[in-house]
C-alpha positions, 0 to 999 in steps of 0.5 A: 603095055601102056602107062596105065597097065604098068601102074596097075601091074606095079600096084598089084605087085605091091598089094600082093607083097603087103599081103604076103608080109602081113601073114608073117606076124610074130604071134603066128610064128611057132604055132602048131600047124597040125593037131592030134585029135582029142589031145589038148596041147595047150599050156597047163592050168594052174592048180587051185588052192584049197582056200580058193575051192572053199571060197568058190563053194561058198559063193555057189551056196549063196547063189542057190535059190 
């Protein structure tokens, strides 16, 4: 293996290592890898207050033509 071949090999290994390490980002750790069909397993929604529901209803009434 010549100097050029060795440099290409080292470059390939470095690129492979960089790609492998990039896949280990913190935000991807601990995420679910298998899912249950038809079941939402995300965070619970916040409850909406009666005042917020009334405000949304009033806004909808103003948008009707």
